[in-house]
N, C-alpha and C positions, 0 to 999 in steps of 0.2 A: 462904729462898733455896735451901737445900740442907743436906746432912748434914755436909759437910766443907768448910772454908774455907781455901783456899790464897791467901796474899797474895803477889802478884808485886811485887818491888821492882825498879824500873827501874834499868838500868845507868847509871853515871856519864856515859858517853859520850852516851847518848840524852838524859839530862837536860840536859847541856851544850848539845847541839844544839837542843833544843826550848825550854828555859827559861832556860838560862844556867848559871853555875857553881853547884855544890852547896855546901851548908853542911856536911853530913855525907857521909862516903864511903858507898858501897854497903854495905860491911861493917857500918858503924855503923847505917845505916838498917835493915838486916836484923836486927841484934841488938835494936834497939828493937821492931820488929814481932814478933819471936819472943816477946816478953814480954806481948803483948796477949792477954788471956784468951779472946777469941773466935777467934783464929787457930790453926788446926790444923797448918799447915805454911807454910814460906816458900820461894818460888822466887826466888833471887837473879838479878840482872842480866837481867831480862826486858826485852823491847823495849817502848818507849813506845807503839807501835802494834801490838798483837798481832793476828795474823791468826786468823780462825775456824779455819783448818786447824791452826795451832799449838795453839790452845786444845783442839781435839778430840784432838790427838795426845797431850796430857797428861791426857786424861780430864776436862777442864773443860767443864761444861755452860753456864756463864754467865760473862760478864765484868761485874763490878760496879764502879761508880764513883760518887763523890759527885755531887751535882747542880750542881757547878760546870762551867764549859766544858771540853771535852775536844778541843782542837785540836792538830794536829801542827805542825811547823815551817813547813808550807805553808799553814796556816790552814784545813785540812780537818778536819771533825769526825771523830774516829777511831772513833766509835761507830755511824756510819751503817750499815755492812755488818752489824755485830753486831745492831743493832736489826732490820734486815730479816730476819735469820735467827732472831729471837726469842731471841738469846743475850745480851742486854744487860739488866742490872738496875741501877736507880738507887736510891741511898739519900740521905737528907737529911744534909748535912754540917753541922758546927758552925760558925756564922759567926765569923769572926775567928781561926779555927784552921786555918792552912794554911801550907805551905812559903813561899808567896808573901808572906803576911802576916809570917811570921817573918823572912824576908829583908829586907823593908821596914823592920821594926823595928831589925834589926841595922845596916842602912845608915844609918838616922836617928841611931842612937847613935854610930856611927863618924864621921858628919858633924859631930855636936855636939862630940865629943871633939877632932876636928881643928881646929875653930874655937877651942876653949879653949886649945889649945897654940900 
């Protein structure tokens, strides 16, 4: 995809608006991402829906995302414009490994524990 990989970690406010409450804070998510061996740099508090202009302003040639849906809070695919500009790259994600899956598991555990008490 390129020679340098910058991982944008979405802001807590954007995640709350689009997906709901976060499990980990932006700072915690950035720290985890910093330790991924393929990541060269981390850009904290990025917008969930980055514009092509923003990406170009930071020298980013592509926006890469897993092959899971990429919709904003209005149900609009956030990659449409970037696809049109040839700035979108998709990669295969690992099934069952996502924030949504982790949140679901935590909620199931909490629900079970509440029934037991």
